[in-house]
All heavy atoms as a GROMACS GRO file, in nm:
protein
  457
    1MET      N    1   2.894  -0.588  -1.113
    1MET     CA    2   2.776  -0.556  -1.039
    1MET      C    3   2.669  -0.661  -1.076
    1MET      O    4   2.653  -0.688  -1.191
    1MET     CB    5   2.731  -0.412  -1.071
    1MET     CG    6   2.615  -0.367  -1.000
    1MET     SD    7   2.561  -0.193  -1.034
    1MET     CE    8   2.708  -0.099  -1.061
    2SER      N    9   2.596  -0.711  -0.967
    2SER     CA   10   2.480  -0.805  -1.003
    2SER      C   11   2.376  -0.735  -1.075
    2SER      O   12   2.364  -0.610  -1.073
    2SER     CB   13   2.441  -0.868  -0.882
    2SER     OG   14   2.367  -0.780  -0.797
    3GLU      N   15   2.289  -0.813  -1.135
    3GLU     CA   16   2.169  -0.760  -1.206
    3GLU      C   17   2.080  -0.676  -1.118
    3GLU      O   18   2.036  -0.572  -1.143
    3GLU     CB   19   2.086  -0.866  -1.276
    3GLU     CG   20   1.978  -0.816  -1.360
    3GLU     CD   21   1.894  -0.932  -1.430
    3GLU    OE1   22   1.961  -1.016  -1.480
    3GLU    OE2   23   1.768  -0.920  -1.428
    4SER      N   24   2.055  -0.728  -0.991
    4SER     CA   25   1.972  -0.656  -0.904
    4SER      C   26   2.038  -0.527  -0.849
    4SER      O   27   1.972  -0.426  -0.839
    4SER     CB   28   1.934  -0.752  -0.784
    4SER     OG   29   2.049  -0.786  -0.709
    5ALA      N   30   2.165  -0.535  -0.829
    5ALA     CA   31   2.230  -0.412  -0.788
    5ALA      C   32   2.230  -0.306  -0.905
    5ALA      O   33   2.216  -0.190  -0.876
    5ALA     CB   34   2.377  -0.443  -0.755
    6ALA      N   35   2.246  -0.354  -1.031
    6ALA     CA   36   2.231  -0.266  -1.140
    6ALA      C   37   2.100  -0.190  -1.143
    6ALA      O   38   2.078  -0.084  -1.178
    6ALA     CB   39   2.265  -0.337  -1.268
    7SER      N   40   1.987  -0.283  -1.125
    7SER     CA   41   1.858  -0.231  -1.121
    7SER      C   42   1.832  -0.124  -1.020
    7SER      O   43   1.769  -0.021  -1.046
    7SER     CB   44   1.752  -0.340  -1.103
    7SER     OG   45   1.763  -0.439  -1.206
    8VAL      N   46   1.887  -0.144  -0.901
    8VAL     CA   47   1.867  -0.045  -0.795
    8VAL      C   48   1.945   0.081  -0.834
    8VAL      O   49   1.891   0.190  -0.816
    8VAL     CB   50   1.922  -0.108  -0.658
    8VAL    CG1   51   1.921   0.009  -0.555
    8VAL    CG2   52   1.832  -0.217  -0.619
    9ALA      N   53   2.067   0.070  -0.880
    9ALA     CA   54   2.144   0.178  -0.921
    9ALA      C   55   2.072   0.262  -1.032
    9ALA      O   56   2.063   0.379  -1.027
    9ALA     CB   57   2.280   0.141  -0.968
   10ALA      N   58   2.017   0.189  -1.125
   10ALA     CA   59   1.945   0.254  -1.236
   10ALA      C   60   1.820   0.330  -1.191
   10ALA      O   61   1.791   0.428  -1.222
   10ALA     CB   62   1.901   0.152  -1.344
   11ALA      N   63   1.752   0.265  -1.097
   11ALA     CA   64   1.628   0.326  -1.031
   11ALA      C   65   1.666   0.458  -0.969
   11ALA      O   66   1.587   0.549  -0.974
   11ALA     CB   67   1.563   0.229  -0.938
   12GLY      N   68   1.775   0.468  -0.901
   12GLY     CA   69   1.814   0.597  -0.843
   12GLY      C   70   1.838   0.706  -0.938
   12GLY      O   71   1.836   0.822  -0.906
   13ASP      N   72   1.873   0.661  -1.063
   13ASP     CA   73   1.895   0.768  -1.167
   13ASP      C   74   1.773   0.812  -1.249
   13ASP      O   75   1.774   0.894  -1.336
   13ASP     CB   76   2.001   0.705  -1.263
   13ASP     CG   77   2.137   0.692  -1.202
   13ASP    OD1   78   2.168   0.754  -1.098
   13ASP    OD2   79   2.208   0.596  -1.247
   14ILE      N   80   1.666   0.754  -1.217
   14ILE     CA   81   1.535   0.792  -1.298
   14ILE      C   82   1.492   0.929  -1.274
   14ILE      O   83   1.488   0.979  -1.155
   14ILE     CB   84   1.423   0.686  -1.267
   14ILE    CG1   85   1.465   0.548  -1.306
   14ILE    CG2   86   1.296   0.733  -1.326
   14ILE    CD1   87   1.372   0.445  -1.272
   15ASP      N   88   1.479   1.004  -1.386
   15ASP     CA   89   1.436   1.152  -1.371
   15ASP      C   90   1.289   1.166  -1.378
   15ASP      O   91   1.251   1.282  -1.379
   15ASP     CB   92   1.512   1.229  -1.477
   15ASP     CG   93   1.480   1.187  -1.624
   15ASP    OD1   94   1.376   1.111  -1.642
   15ASP    OD2   95   1.544   1.227  -1.710
   16GLY      N   96   1.206   1.063  -1.384
   16GLY     CA   97   1.063   1.085  -1.387
   16GLY      C   98   1.013   1.104  -1.526
   16GLY      O   99   0.884   1.099  -1.540
   17VAL      N  100   1.092   1.116  -1.625
   17VAL     CA  101   1.043   1.133  -1.761
   17VAL      C  102   1.083   1.008  -1.836
   17VAL      O  103   1.001   0.942  -1.908
   17VAL     CB  104   1.109   1.260  -1.826
   17VAL    CG1  105   1.069   1.272  -1.969
   17VAL    CG2  106   1.066   1.378  -1.749
   18THR      N  107   1.201   0.966  -1.838
   18THR     CA  108   1.250   0.852  -1.916
   18THR      C  109   1.198   0.718  -1.863
   18THR      O  110   1.199   0.623  -1.941
   18THR     CB  111   1.401   0.847  -1.929
   18THR    OG1  112   1.458   0.835  -1.790
   18THR    CG2  113   1.462   0.970  -1.997
   19ALA      N  114   1.147   0.709  -1.742
   19ALA     CA  115   1.100   0.590  -1.686
   19ALA      C  116   0.974   0.546  -1.749
   19ALA      O  117   0.938   0.424  -1.747
   19ALA     CB  118   1.084   0.608  -1.534
   20GLY      N  119   0.888   0.637  -1.796
   20GLY     CA  120   0.762   0.595  -1.865
   20GLY      C  121   0.670   0.532  -1.754
   20GLY      O  122   0.660   0.583  -1.640
   21ASN      N  123   0.615   0.418  -1.780
   21ASN     CA  124   0.526   0.348  -1.704
   21ASN      C  125   0.594   0.247  -1.616
   21ASN      O  126   0.530   0.161  -1.548
   21ASN     CB  127   0.413   0.282  -1.776
   21ASN     CG  128   0.326   0.385  -1.837
   21ASN    OD1  129   0.299   0.489  -1.784
   21ASN    ND2  130   0.260   0.350  -1.956
   22ALA      N  131   0.723   0.236  -1.623
   22ALA     CA  132   0.801   0.132  -1.550
   22ALA      C  133   0.805   0.151  -1.400
   22ALA      O  134   0.806   0.265  -1.356
   22ALA     CB  135   0.943   0.131  -1.602
   23ALA      N  136   0.786   0.052  -1.324
   23ALA     CA  137   0.794   0.060  -1.178
   23ALA      C  138   0.925   0.101  -1.130
   23ALA      O  139   1.028   0.047  -1.186
   23ALA     CB  140   0.748  -0.070  -1.122
   24VAL      N  141   0.940   0.184  -1.036
   24VAL     CA  142   1.063   0.224  -0.981
   24VAL      C  143   1.104   0.138  -0.868
   24VAL      O  144   1.220   0.108  -0.840
   24VAL     CB  145   1.059   0.382  -0.935
   24VAL    CG1  146   1.188   0.415  -0.875
   24VAL    CG2  147   1.038   0.459  -1.060
   25ALA      N  148   1.007   0.096  -0.793
   25ALA     CA  149   1.026   0.017  -0.672
   25ALA      C  150   0.901  -0.073  -0.638
   25ALA      O  151   0.796  -0.038  -0.694
   25ALA     CB  152   1.064   0.104  -0.549
   26SER      N  153   0.921  -0.170  -0.559
   26SER     CA  154   0.816  -0.247  -0.515
   26SER      C  155   0.810  -0.260  -0.362
   26SER      O  156   0.916  -0.267  -0.302
   26SER     CB  157   0.831  -0.395  -0.574
   26SER     OG  158   0.728  -0.478  -0.523
   27VAL      N  159   0.688  -0.246  -0.296
   27VAL     CA  160   0.676  -0.245  -0.153
   27VAL      C  161   0.567  -0.360  -0.122
   27VAL      O  162   0.460  -0.350  -0.183
   27VAL     CB  163   0.629  -0.103  -0.104
   27VAL    CG1  164   0.610  -0.112   0.049
   27VAL    CG2  165   0.734  -0.001  -0.142
   28ASP      N  166   0.606  -0.441  -0.040
   28ASP     CA  167   0.503  -0.542   0.015
   28ASP      C  168   0.412  -0.483   0.120
   28ASP      O  169   0.461  -0.433   0.227
   28ASP     CB  170   0.581  -0.655   0.069
   28ASP     CG  171   0.484  -0.774   0.118
   28ASP    OD1  172   0.365  -0.762   0.094
   28ASP    OD2  173   0.536  -0.872   0.170
   29LEU      N  174   0.286  -0.477   0.100
   29LEU     CA  175   0.186  -0.414   0.188
   29LEU      C  176   0.108  -0.510   0.271
   29LEU      O  177   0.026  -0.473   0.346
   29LEU     CB  178   0.088  -0.322   0.109
   29LEU     CG  179   0.145  -0.214   0.030
   29LEU    CD1  180   0.045  -0.137  -0.051
   29LEU    CD2  181   0.214  -0.116   0.118
   30ALA      N  182   0.148  -0.642   0.252
   30ALA     CA  183   0.081  -0.748   0.333
   30ALA      C  184   0.100  -0.732   0.488
   30ALA      O  185   0.207  -0.698   0.533
   30ALA     CB  186   0.129  -0.883   0.288
   31GLY      N  187   0.000  -0.758   0.567
   31GLY     CA  188   0.009  -0.754   0.709
   31GLY      C  189  -0.119  -0.716   0.774
   31GLY      O  190  -0.230  -0.711   0.701
   32THR      N  191  -0.117  -0.682   0.897
   32THR     CA  192  -0.236  -0.636   0.964
   32THR      C  193  -0.235  -0.479   0.965
   32THR      O  194  -0.136  -0.417   0.997
   32THR     CB  195  -0.235  -0.686   1.112
   32THR    OG1  196  -0.236  -0.827   1.109
   32THR    CG2  197  -0.357  -0.641   1.189
   33TRP      N  198  -0.343  -0.423   0.926
   33TRP     CA  199  -0.349  -0.285   0.906
   33TRP      C  200  -0.463  -0.230   0.998
   33TRP      O  201  -0.560  -0.290   1.031
   33TRP     CB  202  -0.397  -0.240   0.764
   33TRP     CG  203  -0.293  -0.252   0.668
   33TRP    CD1  204  -0.216  -0.365   0.623
   33TRP    CD2  205  -0.233  -0.144   0.582
   33TRP    NE1  206  -0.130  -0.330   0.528
   33TRP    CE2  207  -0.130  -0.200   0.504
   33TRP    CE3  208  -0.264  -0.012   0.575
   33TRP    CZ2  209  -0.059  -0.121   0.413
   33TRP    CZ3  210  -0.185   0.071   0.493
   33TRP    CH2  211  -0.090   0.017   0.404
   34SER      N  212  -0.463  -0.103   1.040
   34SER     CA  213  -0.548  -0.032   1.116
   34SER      C  214  -0.667  -0.005   1.017
   34SER      O  215  -0.636   0.049   0.906
   34SER     CB  216  -0.495   0.099   1.174
   34SER     OG  217  -0.601   0.168   1.234
   35PHE      N  218  -0.791  -0.018   1.051
   35PHE     CA  219  -0.898  -0.009   0.955
   35PHE      C  220  -1.013   0.074   1.020
   35PHE      O  221  -1.060   0.028   1.133
   35PHE     CB  222  -0.944  -0.149   0.910
   35PHE     CG  223  -1.062  -0.149   0.814
   35PHE    CD1  224  -1.046  -0.117   0.688
   35PHE    CD2  225  -1.192  -0.184   0.856
   35PHE    CE1  226  -1.161  -0.118   0.592
   35PHE    CE2  227  -1.294  -0.202   0.770
   35PHE     CZ  228  -1.282  -0.160   0.640
   36THR      N  229  -1.054   0.178   0.964
   36THR     CA  230  -1.159   0.259   1.026
   36THR      C  231  -1.269   0.282   0.922
   36THR      O  232  -1.262   0.373   0.826
   36THR     CB  233  -1.093   0.401   1.068
   36THR    OG1  234  -0.991   0.388   1.142
   36THR    CG2  235  -1.201   0.480   1.142
   37PRO      N  236  -1.377   0.206   0.930
   37PRO     CA  237  -1.496   0.236   0.847
   37PRO      C  238  -1.555   0.369   0.873
   37PRO      O  239  -1.559   0.405   0.996
   37PRO     CB  240  -1.585   0.118   0.878
   37PRO     CG  241  -1.507   0.012   0.953
   37PRO     CD  242  -1.392   0.088   1.021
   38ALA      N  243  -1.606   0.424   0.777
   38ALA     CA  244  -1.675   0.564   0.795
   38ALA      C  245  -1.770   0.555   0.904
   38ALA      O  246  -1.866   0.464   0.904
   38ALA     CB  247  -1.736   0.619   0.666
   39GLY      N  248  -1.772   0.650   1.008
   39GLY     CA  249  -1.867   0.653   1.113
   39GLY      C  250  -1.848   0.547   1.224
   39GLY      O  251  -1.938   0.536   1.302
   40ARG      N  252  -1.749   0.471   1.219
   40ARG     CA  253  -1.726   0.364   1.318
   40ARG      C  254  -1.587   0.375   1.386
   40ARG      O  255  -1.501   0.458   1.339
   40ARG     CB  256  -1.739   0.231   1.256
   40ARG     CG  257  -1.869   0.208   1.187
   40ARG     CD  258  -1.880   0.068   1.146
   40ARG     NE  259  -1.992   0.043   1.050
   40ARG     CZ  260  -2.019  -0.065   0.994
   40ARG    NH1  261  -1.946  -0.172   1.005
   40ARG    NH2  262  -2.124  -0.068   0.918
   41SER      N  263  -1.564   0.297   1.486
   41SER     CA  264  -1.441   0.297   1.553
   41SER      C  265  -1.332   0.221   1.479
   41SER      O  266  -1.366   0.137   1.394
   41SER     CB  267  -1.452   0.243   1.695
   41SER     OG  268  -1.500   0.116   1.694
   42THR      N  269  -1.210   0.245   1.505
   42THR     CA  270  -1.097   0.181   1.440
   42THR      C  271  -1.087   0.030   1.486
   42THR      O  272  -1.104   0.004   1.607
   42THR     CB  273  -0.972   0.252   1.472
   42THR    OG1  274  -0.980   0.385   1.416
   42THR    CG2  275  -0.848   0.196   1.398
   43THR      N  276  -1.051  -0.050   1.398
   43THR     CA  277  -1.033  -0.203   1.429
   43THR      C  278  -0.907  -0.236   1.337
   43THR      O  279  -0.833  -0.154   1.294
   43THR     CB  280  -1.160  -0.277   1.394
   43THR    OG1  281  -1.126  -0.410   1.437
   43THR    CG2  282  -1.194  -0.270   1.246
   44SER      N  283  -0.884  -0.356   1.324
   44SER     CA  284  -0.777  -0.415   1.232
   44SER      C  285  -0.833  -0.504   1.120
   44SER      O  286  -0.947  -0.552   1.138
   44SER     CB  287  -0.673  -0.476   1.305
   44SER     OG  288  -0.721  -0.592   1.372
   45ILE      N  289  -0.756  -0.511   1.018
   45ILE     CA  290  -0.792  -0.586   0.899
   45ILE      C  291  -0.662  -0.647   0.832
   45ILE      O  292  -0.560  -0.588   0.851
   45ILE     CB  293  -0.877  -0.502   0.802
   45ILE    CG1  294  -0.956  -0.594   0.699
   45ILE    CG2  295  -0.782  -0.403   0.732
   45ILE    CD1  296  -1.051  -0.513   0.619
   46LYS      N  297  -0.686  -0.772   0.784
   46LYS     CA  298  -0.573  -0.834   0.719
   46LYS      C  299  -0.561  -0.780   0.563
   46LYS      O  300  -0.664  -0.772   0.500
   46LYS     CB  301  -0.590  -0.978   0.714
   46LYS     CG  302  -0.589  -1.046   0.852
   46LYS     CD  303  -0.453  -1.061   0.899
   46LYS     CE  304  -0.458  -1.142   1.033
   46LYS     NZ  305  -0.331  -1.151   1.095
   47VAL      N  306  -0.432  -0.754   0.521
   47VAL     CA  307  -0.405  -0.717   0.386
   47VAL      C  308  -0.301  -0.817   0.334
   47VAL      O  309  -0.196  -0.829   0.398
   47VAL     CB  310  -0.355  -0.573   0.376
   47VAL    CG1  311  -0.315  -0.538   0.233
   47VAL    CG2  312  -0.470  -0.480   0.420
   48PRO      N  313  -0.315  -0.887   0.229
   48PRO     CA  314  -0.438  -0.903   0.162
   48PRO      C  315  -0.533  -0.993   0.228
   48PRO      O  316  -0.486  -1.084   0.310
   48PRO     CB  317  -0.407  -0.964   0.021
   48PRO     CG  318  -0.279  -1.049   0.058
   48PRO     CD  319  -0.201  -0.963   0.173
   49GLY      N  320  -0.654  -0.981   0.212
   49GLY     CA  321  -0.750  -1.063   0.283
   49GLY      C  322  -0.884  -1.073   0.197
   49GLY      O  323  -0.983  -1.113   0.254
   50GLY      N  324  -0.876  -1.031   0.078
   50GLY     CA  325  -1.001  -1.034  -0.009
   50GLY      C  326  -1.080  -0.916   0.002
   50GLY      O  327  -1.191  -0.914  -0.057
   51GLY      N  328  -1.035  -0.818   0.070
   51GLY     CA  329  -1.112  -0.690   0.086
   51GLY      C  330  -1.193  -0.697   0.208
   51GLY      O  331  -1.213  -0.801   0.276
   52TRP      N  332  -1.249  -0.576   0.244
   52TRP     CA  333  -1.319  -0.570   0.373
   52TRP      C  334  -1.454  -0.649   0.374
   52TRP      O  335  -1.494  -0.703   0.469
   52TRP     CB  336  -1.340  -0.430   0.424
   52TRP     CG  337  -1.433  -0.349   0.337
   52TRP    CD1  338  -1.554  -0.364   0.304
   52TRP    CD2  339  -1.396  -0.207   0.287
   52TRP    NE1  340  -1.604  -0.253   0.229
   52TRP    CE2  341  -1.507  -0.164   0.220
   52TRP    CE3  342  -1.278  -0.137   0.293
   52TRP    CZ2  343  -1.499  -0.041   0.153
   52TRP    CZ3  344  -1.281  -0.012   0.218
   52TRP    CH2  345  -1.396   0.031   0.161
   53TYR      N  346  -1.513  -0.660   0.253
   53TYR     CA  347  -1.646  -0.731   0.247
   53TYR      C  348  -1.622  -0.878   0.290
   53TYR      O  349  -1.700  -0.933   0.369
   53TYR     CB  350  -1.700  -0.729   0.113
   53TYR     CG  351  -1.841  -0.774   0.098
   53TYR    CD1  352  -1.953  -0.692   0.117
   53TYR    CD2  353  -1.867  -0.912   0.068
   53TYR    CE1  354  -2.082  -0.738   0.116
   53TYR    CE2  355  -2.000  -0.959   0.058
   53TYR     CZ  356  -2.105  -0.874   0.081
   53TYR     OH  357  -2.228  -0.915   0.081
   54LYS      N  358  -1.518  -0.940   0.237
   54LYS     CA  359  -1.488  -1.082   0.268
   54LYS      C  360  -1.451  -1.099   0.412
   54LYS      O  361  -1.437  -1.216   0.461
   54LYS     CB  362  -1.390  -1.138   0.172
   54LYS     CG  363  -1.440  -1.160   0.034
   54LYS     CD  364  -1.350  -1.232  -0.055
   54LYS     CE  365  -1.409  -1.265  -0.184
   54LYS     NZ  366  -1.324  -1.338  -0.275
   55GLN      N  367  -1.406  -0.992   0.487
   55GLN     CA  368  -1.364  -1.001   0.620
   55GLN      C  369  -1.468  -0.952   0.715
   55GLN      O  370  -1.457  -0.929   0.834
   55GLN     CB  371  -1.238  -0.918   0.643
   55GLN     CG  372  -1.117  -0.975   0.561
   55GLN     CD  373  -0.987  -0.913   0.586
   55GLN    OE1  374  -0.939  -0.906   0.701
   55GLN    NE2  375  -0.924  -0.862   0.481
   56GLY      N  376  -1.598  -0.955   0.667
   56GLY     CA  377  -1.712  -0.937   0.763
   56GLY      C  378  -1.764  -0.797   0.759
   56GLY      O  379  -1.872  -0.762   0.822
   57PHE      N  380  -1.706  -0.702   0.683
   57PHE     CA  381  -1.766  -0.559   0.682
   57PHE      C  382  -1.844  -0.546   0.556
   57PHE      O  383  -1.825  -0.472   0.468
   57PHE     CB  384  -1.647  -0.462   0.677
   57PHE     CG  385  -1.561  -0.466   0.796
   57PHE    CD1  386  -1.444  -0.554   0.802
   57PHE    CD2  387  -1.587  -0.405   0.920
   57PHE    CE1  388  -1.361  -0.558   0.916
   57PHE    CE2  389  -1.508  -0.405   1.030
   57PHE     CZ  390  -1.399  -0.487   1.031
   58THR      N  391  -1.966  -0.609   0.563
   58THR     CA  392  -2.050  -0.625   0.447
   58THR      C  393  -2.138  -0.502   0.421
   58THR      O  394  -2.198  -0.487   0.316
   58THR     CB  395  -2.149  -0.746   0.457
   58THR    OG1  396  -2.222  -0.730   0.586
   58THR    CG2  397  -2.068  -0.873   0.471
   59ASP      N  398  -2.146  -0.414   0.520
   59ASP     CA  399  -2.234  -0.293   0.504
   59ASP      C  400  -2.142  -0.158   0.495
   59ASP      O  401  -2.195  -0.051   0.517
   59ASP     CB  402  -2.330  -0.277   0.614
   59ASP     CG  403  -2.270  -0.273   0.753
   59ASP    OD1  404  -2.150  -0.300   0.771
   59ASP    OD2  405  -2.337  -0.238   0.849
   60VAL      N  406  -2.017  -0.172   0.465
   60VAL     CA  407  -1.918  -0.058   0.466
   60VAL      C  408  -1.911  -0.014   0.317
   60VAL      O  409  -1.888  -0.099   0.228
   60VAL     CB  410  -1.788  -0.106   0.524
   60VAL    CG1  411  -1.682   0.010   0.496
   60VAL    CG2  412  -1.800  -0.125   0.659
   61SER      N  413  -1.920   0.116   0.296
   61SER     CA  414  -1.895   0.166   0.161
   61SER      C  415  -1.777   0.261   0.155
   61SER      O  416  -1.724   0.292   0.043
   61SER     CB  417  -2.024   0.254   0.118
   61SER     OG  418  -2.046   0.360   0.196
   62GLN      N  419  -1.720   0.302   0.273
   62GLN     CA  420  -1.604   0.389   0.271
   62GLN      C  421  -1.527   0.360   0.401
   62GLN      O  422  -1.587   0.343   0.506
   62GLN     CB  423  -1.646   0.530   0.264
   62GLN     CG  424  -1.531   0.626   0.252
   62GLN     CD  425  -1.572   0.777   0.240
   62GLN    OE1  426  -1.701   0.804   0.252
   62GLN    NE2  427  -1.485   0.861   0.221
   63ALA      N  428  -1.389   0.353   0.389
   63ALA     CA  429  -1.309   0.328   0.504
   63ALA      C  430  -1.169   0.386   0.482
   63ALA      O  431  -1.122   0.414   0.367
   63ALA     CB  432  -1.306   0.186   0.536
   64VAL      N  433  -1.090   0.391   0.589
   64VAL     CA  434  -0.949   0.439   0.584
   64VAL      C  435  -0.859   0.327   0.637
   64VAL      O  436  -0.887   0.276   0.738
   64VAL     CB  437  -0.936   0.562   0.660
   64VAL    CG1  438  -0.782   0.601   0.670
   64VAL    CG2  439  -1.009   0.676   0.605
   65TYR      N  440  -0.758   0.294   0.560
   65TYR     CA  441  -0.661   0.207   0.600
   65TYR      C  442  -0.533   0.277   0.646
   65TYR      O  443  -0.504   0.377   0.580
   65TYR     CB  444  -0.612   0.109   0.484
   65TYR     CG  445  -0.697   0.005   0.437
   65TYR    CD1  446  -0.801   0.043   0.350
   65TYR    CD2  447  -0.688  -0.129   0.470
   65TYR    CE1  448  -0.882  -0.062   0.301
   65TYR    CE2  449  -0.770  -0.226   0.431
   65TYR     CZ  450  -0.873  -0.190   0.338
   65TYR     OH  451  -0.955  -0.291   0.288
   66SER      N  452  -0.471   0.244   0.751
   66SER     CA  453  -0.346   0.304   0.785
   66SER      C  454  -0.251   0.204   0.858
   66SER      O  455  -0.299   0.100   0.905
   66SER     CB  456  -0.363   0.426   0.879
   66SER     OG  457  -0.438   0.402   0.986
   0.00000   0.00000   0.00000
């Protein structure tokens, strides 16, 4: 079994206690996301992109990504 296959197999056996702070999996979240600033209409935003401030939303204090 390759090292990566062994890691995947081991991750499936994790009981939530013995894993400690170790990551179980990794997910790439990069891409275009739906972005809804509080009190405004939905638009899109790039992730990663330096955050909403660097993408022109300089007066936003709360928003939802989906």
